[in-house]
N, C-alpha and C positions, 0 to 999 in steps of 0.2 A: 474737875469739869462740870459743867452744868449744860443741860440742852435746853436752849431758849430760842423763843421766836425773835424775829428781826426787831421789831419795835419794842418788845420787852427787854431786850438786850441793852437797848439805847437807854430806856427808863432806869433800868437797874444801874447802869453806868452813872446816870445823873444823880440817883439815889446815893450811890457810893461817894461821889464828889461832893454832894451837899452835907453828908455826915462829916466829912473830913474837913470841910472848909465852909465856914458860916456866910462867906461873901458870895456864894452861889445862890442865885435866886432865879425864879422862873416866872415870866409873865407874858400873857397873850390872850387871844381870844378863847373863852372857854377852857382855860388850862386846868381849873378846879375840877372839872369834869373829865377832860381828856387825860389829865395826869392825876387821877384820883388817888392812887396808892402814894404817890409823893406828896400830894396834898394832905392827906390823912396824916402823914409821918410829920410833916414840916409845917403845916398850917398856913393860914392865910398871910402871914407876914412875908413868907417867902415864896409862896406860889400865888399870884395874884391875878385875877381876871381884868382884863382891859376892855374899853369901848372898842367898837369895830372902827379902827382908825390907825392903819398901819403907819403912816408917818408919824402920828402922835407918839404911838408907845415904842417904836423904833428909836425915835429921836429921845425919849425918855431913858431908853436903854443905854444910848450913847453918854447921856449925862450920868447915868448911875455907874457906868464903867469908868468915867473920868473921876467920879467921886470915890472910888476904891472898891466898888463891888464887881463881881463877875456874873452878869446877867445872862441867861438863856432867853432870847426873845423868840417867841413862836409865831411865825406867820404860816397861816394854814397851807397855802399853795405858793410855791415860788413865783408864779404868775403875778402874785399880788404884791410881791416886792417892787414893782414898778412904780407903785404910788408912795414908795418910802425910800427911792434911790438918794434923794438929797441928803438924809443924815447918814446914809450908808457909805456912799462913794464921795461925797463932798467934805464930810467931816470925820466920820470913824476912820476910814481908810487913810486920810491924809494927816491925821493929827500928829502921829510920831514925826512924820517928815516935815511938817511945818513947825513943830515946837523944838526941833533938834534932839527928839528923844525925850524931852521934859515931860510930855504928856502922852498917854497911850489910852487906847478904848479896847480893853480885853473882854470882848462879849462874843457870844455864839448866837448866830441866827439860824434857828432850826425851821426847816421848810420841807414839805413834801413836794416832789416833783414826778415827772414822767407820765407817759401814756400807756395805751394798750387795753382801754376798757370803754372807749366810746364817749368821751367827755368833752372833746372838741378843742380847738387850738388856743382857747383862752385859760384852759385849766390843765393842759397836759405838756406844757413846756418844761425844759429843763434849765436853759439859761446859764449853765455853768461856763461856757465859752466866754459870754459876754462879761460875767462877773469876775472870772480870773483875768480878764485884761485889765482890771483896775489895780494899779500898784498899792500895796499896802493891805490888800484883801485876800485872806486865804479861802480856799473853796475845797471841800472834800465830799466825796461821794462813795461810802461803803456799799459793798456787794454781798456781805454775809453777816450773820450776827456778831461773830468774834471781832471783826473789824469794826463793825458798827459800835460796839462797846468801846473799843481801844481807841478809835478816831475820836469819839465824843470827849474821852478824857484828855487826849492829845489837844483837841481844840479848847477846852477849857483852861488848860495849861498855857496856851498860846498867848504871848503878850499882846497881840493885836486882833482885830476883828476876824472872824471866821465864819463863813457861811457853810452850814452843815445840812446837806441834802440827803433825803431818804426817799427812795423810789417807792411809789405806792404799791406796786406789784409784790414788793418783798414784805411789806408791813401788814400784819394781821390786823391791826387797828384800823388802817386805812381801808383794807378789804371789807372789813364789816360795816364800816361807815358808808361804803359805796353800794353796799346792798348785794353782796355776793350771794349767789343762790336765789335772789329775790327778782333779779331783772332777767326776764326770759330772753331778751334780745343781747345780752352781754355774756361772754364767756371770758374767763381770765386765764391767761397762760402764765402760770405763776411758776418760777424756776425753784424746784423744791430745795436745791442745795443752798439757795440764798435765803429762803424764808424762814429755816430752822436749821440749828446746828449747835454744835458745841462750842462753849465758851469757857475759856480758863478763869477760875476764881482764886483769889480776888482778881478783878479786871486790871489788866495793865495798859498803859497808853501805847498805841500804835503811832510811830513818828510820822508826822506829816511829810510828804514828798518822798515817801519810799514805797516804790512798787513792789508787787508780788507777782512772781511767775507761776502761773497755774498748771502748766503743762508744758512738756518739753517737745521740741521739734527743729529740725534743721533746715526745713524748706521755706518756712513762712512764718512771720510774727504777726499775731493778731493782738492788736492794742485796743483795750477798751476799759469801761468802768461801769460800776452799778449793775443793772440787769443785763447790759450788753456783754458783760463778762460770762454770763451763763449762756446766752444765746451763741457767743464765740466758741465755748468749749463744746456746744452740741454740734455746731458747724465743723470744728475741727474733728469730730469724730466721723462725720460724714466725708470730710476730705481724706481721712486715713484710708477710708474704703477704696478710694482711687489712687492710693500710693504718696499722697501728700503729707508730709509730717509738719504740723503746725504747732507753734508754741503760743500760748495765751499769757498776755501781761495785763494784770489788773493794776491799773494806776493808782487806785484808790483816792488820789487828790489832783486836781487840775492846777491849783495854786497852793504850795509850790509843786512843780511838775517834776518828776524823776527824769530829768534829761539822759543822765547816764545810763539808766536802764532801757530807754527807748534806743539811744544810739548803739549799745551793745548788741540789742536784738537785731537792729539793722544791719550791723557788721556781720553778725553771725549767719543770717539767713540770707541777706541780700533782696528781701521781698517784705515789705511792710503793708498791713492792711489795718486801718483804722476804723473801729465800729463805734459811732457816737451818736446817741439819740437826741443830741443837740443839732442846731443848724449847721449846715454845710459851709455857709459863707462866713468868713471872719471869725472863725472859731477854734476849738482844740484840734481838729484835724489838719487845718492849715499850718497851726502853730508846730505840730509835729513834723510835717513835711519841710518846714522852714529849718528846724532845728537838725534834720537829717542832712539836708543840703548844706547848711552852714559847717557841719563837722566834716565836710568832704567825702561823704559815704556814698558809695555808688550802690544804690538800692532802688528797685522798682517798688512803685508806691500806688496805693489805692484807698479809696475810703467809702465806707457806707454809712450816710448820715441822712438827717431830715432836710429835704431840699427846698420846702415850701411850708406855708401855714398848714398845720396838722388839720386834716378834714374832719368833719363831724361824723359824717357817714362812715359807718364801721368798716365796710369793705375797702373803702378808700384809705382810711386810717391804717389798715394793715398793709397796704402797699406803701405808704409813706414812712413808717417806721422800719428801723432795721430788724429784719427777720432772720431767722435761721438760713431760710432759702437764699436771700439776698447775700448774706454773708458768704455762705458756701460758694455761690456763683461768683462772687467778686474774687475770692481766694483762688479758685480754679483758673479764672481769667488771668490772674497775675502769674501763674506757672504755665500759661499756655505757650509761650515763647519756648519754654524748655522742651515741651512734648513736640513742638514744631521742628525744633533742631534734632531731636532724636528721629523723627520721620525723615527728615532730610538725610541722615547718615544711613538709613536703611538701604541696602542694596534694592535696585528696582529690577523688575523681571524684563529680560530681553525682548525688545520688540521684532516680531518677524514681518518679512515682507509678505 
């Protein structure tokens, strides 16, 4: 076991993959500096800087994948993937289906995501719900260093395109880039359990589409991913003080989605709360509600998600993102009917004339 930081675990997994497979290459803006250790080991032939044109170098990544390489294409922020959606969703994701399996595009798109530090709605989105809605496209979101390494290896082994999202509040590299400690107006609420942890060596792939149960509880299932997992675990501790036992499910990936794990949690508890730092409308939380309903499971359901554009003002941003307080309140609200039923069964004092 090695104790690694979140971003370090990802880079070490990339190094391991590149040492084993010469087809793995990395390119993107400033990657020679951002991935300096990888660059020094493998050189400019396999770690290549690109111009500031996401559509150009992601398009080149699709071509490289079709030609037999396994590129890791780095887009600094997932928000910027919007300018490169054509090669990703109209070509890479559809290639296998259109060619009857003759052609594939085995590339990984690595991008930072997430808010909580005051950078506004053009730089703090997650977009995993939108991306996961595209057939043929995988989307993974690790919550801790061990999964970060294992999911990267699994993404590189996958025969199709995979978007790999790393939350900035878990990444030491991103926190330093954002100026932690140097911006007096910004405080970073960093989940310690996700930012650093033990990683087994050598790294082994973590299968895509296999959720992890982080805590046990028979009253409520809280389903989340990324930083939301750590917020949910803290909220579960607060709920325990009120007599509510909550289990927390870390999805790990949005596509493929571990439908069996979600359905099992819904059946076992009868109460499901989805904590999603992505948008409320048309995203992951609605998909989970649909799969529970389609499975014929009777379960009360609630969700804590981003309901509108993320504000730039920090105090408004804090209200918009899923916080421990919002999660605990939503979980308590889901169980309110149970408390009301207990109150109704309690004997009432006799009323005297």
